[in-house]
C-alpha positions in Angstrom: -8.8 -11.3 6.1 -5.5 -10.1 5.9 -1.7 -10.3 7.4 -0.7 -7.1 8.9 2.4 -6.5 7.3 1.4 -2.7 6.9 -0.5 -2.7 10.3 -0.9 0.9 11.8 -3.9 -0.5 13.9 -5.1 1.0 17.4 -5.7 -0.9 19.9 -7.2 0.9 22.2 -8.4 0.1 25.4 -10.1 -2.7 26.8 -13.1 -3.5 29.4 -14.4 -7.0 29.2 -14.4 -7.7 25.8 -15.5 -4.3 24.6 -13.1 -1.5 23.5 -14.9 2.0 24.8 -14.4 5.4 23.6 -16.4 8.3 22.5 -20.1 8.0 20.1 -19.0 7.7 16.2 -21.0 11.2 16.1 -18.7 12.4 18.4 -15.8 11.3 16.2 -17.3 12.4 13.0 -17.2 16.1 14.4 -13.4 15.4 15.0 -12.5 14.8 11.7 -12.1 17.5 8.9 -12.0 16.6 5.3 -9.0 18.3 3.8 -9.5 18.8 0.2 -6.7 17.7 -2.7 -6.0 21.1 -4.3 -2.7 19.7 -5.3 -0.6 17.1 -6.8 1.0 16.8 -3.6 -2.7 16.6 -1.8 -3.6 13.6 -3.9 -0.6 11.4 -2.9 -0.8 12.5 0.8 -4.1 11.1 1.0 -3.6 8.1 -1.7 -1.0 6.7 0.5 -1.1 7.7 3.6 -4.3 6.0 3.9 -6.3 9.5 4.7 -9.6 7.3 3.8 -8.8 4.9 6.9 -10.8 7.8 9.2 -13.4 7.9 7.3 -16.8 7.0 9.1 -19.1 5.1 6.9 -23.0 5.6 7.3 -23.0 3.0 10.6 -20.5 5.0 12.2 -17.7 2.8 11.3 -14.1 4.2 10.2 -13.4 2.8 7.2 -10.1 1.6 8.6 -11.7 -0.1 11.6 -8.5 -0.7 13.9 -5.8 0.5 11.2 -7.9 4.9 12.3 -7.2 6.9 14.8 -10.9 7.1 14.6 -11.3 3.6 15.9 -9.7 4.2 19.9 -12.6 6.4 20.4 -15.7 4.4 19.1 -17.3 1.3 21.2 -16.0 -2.2 20.0 -16.8 -5.5 21.0 -13.5 -8.0 20.8 -14.0 -12.0 21.1 -12.2 -15.3 20.4 -12.7 -16.3 16.8 -15.1 -19.2 17.1 -14.1 -20.4 14.0 -11.8 -23.5 12.7 -8.0 -23.2 11.7 -5.5 -20.9 12.9 -7.6 -18.6 14.0 -9.8 -20.6 16.4 -9.7 -19.5 20.2 -6.2 -17.3 18.9 -4.5 -15.0 21.3 -5.3 -12.1 19.5 -9.2 -11.5 18.7 -11.9 -10.4 16.5 -14.1 -7.3 15.3 -17.4 -8.9 15.7 -18.6 -4.3 15.9 -17.5 -4.6 12.7 -18.2 -8.1 11.3 -21.7 -6.7 12.5 -22.1 -3.9 10.5 -21.2 -5.5 7.2 -23.6 -4.8 4.6 -25.7 -7.4 3.2 -23.3 -10.5 2.1 -25.5 -10.8 -1.0 -24.4 -7.1 -2.0 -20.6 -7.5 -1.4 -20.4 -10.2 -3.8 -22.3 -8.5 -6.4 -19.9 -5.6 -6.0 -16.9 -7.9 -6.6 -18.5 -9.9 -9.2 -18.6 -6.8 -10.6 -15.4 -5.3 -9.6 -14.1 -8.2 -11.8 -16.1 -8.2 -14.5 -14.7 -4.2 -15.2 -11.1 -5.6 -15.2 -11.6 -8.5 -17.2 -13.6 -6.1 -20.0 -11.1 -4.2 -20.0 -8.0 -6.2 -19.9 -9.7 -8.9 -22.5 -8.8 -11.9 -19.9 -10.2 -13.7 -17.1 -9.3 -13.3 -13.0 -6.6 -16.1 -13.4 -2.7 -15.0 -11.1 -2.1 -12.9 -8.3 -1.9 -9.5 -10.3 -5.5 -9.6 -11.2 -6.4 -10.6 -8.2 -4.9 -7.2 -6.6 -5.9 -5.3 -9.3 -9.9 -6.4 -8.7 -9.4 -6.2 -4.7 -7.2 -2.8 -5.0 -10.4 -1.5 -7.5 -12.5 -2.4 -4.4 -10.3 -0.5 -2.3 -10.3 2.8 -3.6 -13.5 2.8 -4.4 -14.0 4.6 -1.1 -11.3 7.0 -1.8 -12.8 8.0 -5.3 -16.2 8.9 -3.9 -14.9 10.9 -1.3 -12.7 12.9 -3.6 -14.5 13.6 -6.5 -15.2 16.9 -7.7 -18.8 16.2 -8.8 -20.8 15.3 -5.7 -18.2 14.0 -3.4 -19.1 12.2 -0.3 -17.7 13.8 3.7 -16.8 11.2 6.4 -20.6 10.0 8.0 -21.5 9.6 4.3 -19.9 6.2 3.1 -22.4 3.4 2.3 -21.9 0.7 4.5 -21.9 -1.2 1.0 -18.8 0.6 0.3 -16.9 0.3 3.2 -17.9 -3.4 3.2 -16.3 -3.5 0.2 -13.2 -1.9 1.1 -12.6 -4.2 4.3 -13.3 -7.4 2.5 -10.6 -6.6 -0.8 -7.9 -5.0 1.6 -7.6 -9.0 2.8 -7.0 -10.2 -0.2 -4.2 -7.8 -0.9 -2.9 -9.3 1.1 -2.6 -12.2 -0.2 0.3 -12.3 -2.6 1.6 -9.8 -0.9 5.5 -10.3 -2.4 4.2 -11.6 -5.7 2.8 -8.3 -6.2 5.7 -6.9 -5.7 8.5 -9.1 -7.7 9.8 -8.0 -10.2 11.7 -11.5 -10.9 9.4 -14.1 -13.0 5.5 -14.5 -13.8 2.6 -13.5 -11.6 1.3 -16.5 -9.0 -1.4 -18.8 -11.1 -4.5 -18.8 -9.2 -5.7 -22.0 -7.4 -8.9 -23.6 -7.0 -11.3 -21.6 -4.4 -10.1 -24.5 -1.8 -6.7 -24.6 -2.1 -6.8 -21.2 -2.4 -8.3 -21.0 1.3 -5.5 -24.3 2.2 -2.8 -21.5 1.1 -4.4 -18.8 3.8 -4.4 -20.8 6.2 -1.0 -22.5 6.0 -0.1 -19.3 5.8 -1.0 -18.1 8.6 -2.6 -15.0 6.8 -5.8 -15.1 8.4 -3.7 -13.6 11.4 -2.6 -10.1 12.1 -0.6 -8.4 14.4 -3.5 -7.2 16.6 -6.8 -9.2 15.9 -7.9 -11.9 13.2 -10.2 -12.0 10.0 -13.5 -11.5 11.4 -14.9 -13.3 8.9 -16.3 -16.8 8.2 -14.6 -19.3 5.9 -17.5 -19.5 3.9 -17.2 -15.6 3.4 -13.5 -15.9 2.3 -14.4 -18.6 -0.3 -17.3 -16.9 -2.2 -15.4 -13.3 -1.9 -13.0 -15.4 -3.7 -15.7 -17.1 -5.7 -16.8 -13.9 -6.7 -13.9 -12.1 -7.9 -12.5 -15.3 -9.8 -15.4 -17.0 -11.3 -16.9 -13.8 -10.9 -21.2 -13.7 -12.5 -22.8 -11.2 -14.7 -23.8 -8.3 -13.4 -25.5 -5.0 -15.0 -25.2 -1.8 -14.1 -29.0 -1.4 -13.8 -28.9 -4.6 -11.4 -26.3 -3.1 -9.1 -27.3 -2.8 -5.2 -28.7 0.3 -3.6 -27.5 3.0 -3.1 -24.9 2.4 -6.3 -27.8 3.9 -8.3 -28.2 7.2 -6.4 -24.2 7.2 -6.5 -24.3 8.2 -9.5 -20.8 6.8 -10.3 -18.5 7.1 -12.8 -17.4 4.0 -13.9 -14.9 5.0 -16.2 -14.0 7.6 -14.2 -13.3 5.7 -11.0 -11.6 2.8 -13.5 -8.9 5.0 -14.6 -8.6 6.5 -11.1 -8.6 3.0 -9.1 -5.8 1.7 -12.3 -3.3 5.0 -11.6 -3.8 5.4 -7.7 -3.2 0.8 -8.1 0.4 2.2 -10.0 1.1 4.8 -7.8 1.0 3.1 -5.0 2.9 -0.3 -6.4 5.4 2.3 -7.6 5.8 3.6 -4.4 6.8 0.3 -2.6 9.1 -0.1 -5.4 11.0 2.7 -4.9 11.1 1.8 -1.0 12.1 -1.7 -2.2 14.8 -0.6 -4.2 16.3 2.7 -2.3 16.0 0.1 1.0 18.2 -2.0 -1.0 20.4 0.2 -2.5 24.2 0.7 -1.0 27.5 1.6 -3.4 30.1 -0.9 -2.7 33.8 0.2 -3.9 35.1 -2.3 -6.2 38.4 -0.3 -7.3 40.9 -2.8 -8.1 43.6 0.0 -7.5 42.9 0.4 -3.9 44.7 -2.0 -1.4 42.2 -4.7 -0.3 42.1 -4.0 3.2 41.2 -0.1 2.5 38.5 -1.4 0.1 37.2 -3.8 2.7 37.7 -1.3 5.4 35.3 1.2 3.2 32.6 -1.1 2.1 32.3 -1.6 5.5 31.3 1.8 6.5 28.8 2.2 3.3 26.5 -0.6 4.3 27.0 1.0 7.9 25.9 3.9 6.4 23.0 1.6 4.2 21.8 0.5 7.1 21.2 4.3 9.5 19.3 5.2 6.4 17.0 1.8 6.7 16.3 2.0 10.1 15.1 5.3 10.9 12.9 4.7 8.0 9.3 4.3 9.1 5.5 4.7 7.6 2.9 2.3 5.5 5.5 1.8 2.3 7.9 1.7 4.3 6.5 -1.4 6.2 5.0 -2.7 3.1 8.5 -2.5 1.8 10.1 -4.5 4.7 7.5 -7.2 4.9 8.2 -7.7 1.0 12.0 -7.8 2.0 11.6 -10.3 4.6 9.1 -13.3 2.0 11.1 -12.5 -1.0 14.4 -13.4 -1.9 14.5 -11.9 -5.0 18.5 -10.5 -5.5 18.8 -6.3 -6.2 19.2 -5.1 -9.8 21.4 -2.8 -10.9 20.3 0.7 -12.1 20.5 1.6 -15.8 23.0 3.0 -16.9 23.0 6.8 -16.6 25.5 9.7 -18.1 27.0 11.4 -15.1 28.1 14.9 -14.3 32.0 15.1 -13.1 32.8 13.4 -9.9 33.3 14.9 -7.0 33.6 14.0 -3.2 30.5 14.3 -1.4 30.4 15.7 1.9 29.5 12.6 4.0 32.1 10.7 2.0 34.9 13.2 3.4 33.6 13.1 6.7 32.8 9.1 6.7 36.7 8.2 5.1 38.5 10.0 8.0 42.3 11.3 7.8 43.7 7.3 7.7 41.7 7.1 4.3 42.5 11.3 3.3 45.0 10.1 0.3 42.3 7.6 -1.7 39.0 9.5 -1.3 39.8 10.9 -5.3 39.8 7.5 -6.3 36.7 6.4 -4.1 34.9 9.6 -5.2 35.4 8.4 -8.7 35.0 4.6 -8.7 31.2 5.3 -6.4 30.5 8.3 -8.6 28.8 5.6 -11.4 26.8 3.7 -9.1 25.1 6.8 -7.1 24.2 8.9 -10.7 22.9 6.0 -11.9 20.7 6.0 -8.8 19.7 9.4 -8.8 18.2 8.6 -12.5 16.4 5.7 -10.9 15.0 8.6 -8.7 14.1 10.7 -11.8 12.3 7.6 -13.8 10.2 7.2 -10.1 9.6 11.5 -10.1 8.5 10.9 -14.1 6.3 7.9 -13.9 4.0 9.3 -10.5 3.7 12.9 -12.4 1.7 11.0 -14.9 0.1 8.9 -12.6 -1.1 11.6 -10.3 -1.8 13.4 -13.7 -4.3 11.2 -14.6 -5.9 10.8 -11.2 -6.8 13.9 -11.0 -8.1 14.5 -14.6 -10.5 11.2 -13.3 -11.8 13.3 -10.2 -13.0 16.0 -12.1 -9.4 18.3 -10.9 -7.4 18.4 -14.2 -5.3 19.3 -16.3 -3.2 20.4 -14.0 0.5 22.7 -13.7 1.6 21.4 -10.2 4.3 18.8 -9.8 5.9 16.6 -7.6 9.3 17.1 -6.1 11.6 14.4 -4.7 11.6 16.3 -1.2 8.1 15.4 -1.6 8.3 11.6 -2.0 10.2 11.1 0.4 8.5 12.5 2.6 5.2 10.8 2.2 7.0 7.2 1.9 8.6 8.1 5.2 12.2 8.4 4.4 14.9 10.8 2.8 17.6 9.7 1.4 20.0 12.2 2.1 21.2 11.8 -1.2 24.6 9.7 -1.2 25.3 12.5 -4.0 25.6 15.4 -1.7 
């Protein structure tokens, strides 16, 4: 299931109702597992969703249509037979992915287990959209943890179908309350009962993605939701095969998933705020005509920044901004340095506004400094969370730290620093 706001699916080419390519063995040989040796490696892996290229034991890529490997595999696509918005939709469903799912009861057991671990740690039940995002986030990051852990990491082609199946189910639920997940305003949405939840995703057409529709039946979606929200008690000894053989350190995994989720949310929020940020001149000593002209130039510059950005984080941010009506909040006040005229401001203003440059630079300096202070706060938080994440993998403690340039590189944008 899932509205694929951040969809990076590779459609492949079709012959009839199948997509054709090389065998999964050929794809496995083409994949190279890049080890995580630095904080930058870890951040790039998580945010770029490198695990999408991993193949499970059935030869399917974890990310299915979101992976490049998908183009090289034989995949049956078919018109969706399910009642509702998906029925006979022009966008097909991935039949092969559905057929390669693990035993469904095993998936439901894993969802109940993840919900149970979350409820135990938080000392509350799964009742809000934030709770749902955290539990299903754990289901997603379990594949990453098994691929990256220092002790017995799994190579591509060795990931159990149980783990990839849980990943695919949980990914859709992550998109059910996207705007609420990245909102700064109000409380998380209270989760409805299972029937109302399914009505909600049908009404909002969340089962129709950019290139295909969800291949899970209504019964499967509702059963998965029930397993997360109204979980049954599960002991570690009753987890389905191959969990015992994987020797998962669940406490380390909980830490890894928690900090990976925080990193992802922090970066999406960073992208949202950076796309909203546009300094505006309100200086009363500047003639209104000059002020209006200059603010129009600032908006144009901010628009150029936003349109030039790309990547998964940016796509998610754009999706949230399209759905959210929340207003941008001011950044926390910082202690600015002595103002100076940025080079871009001199070029932007032109000769006719040159006499106002010192006043304009001074008026805008505080806003730009406050934004820079916010960037430093984000960077400090990311470095803390990356440190905990690497430690959970058995790769910490580490001394290397992320830089703002690296964060911008991974997020898919460069602020071009308003202060330069």
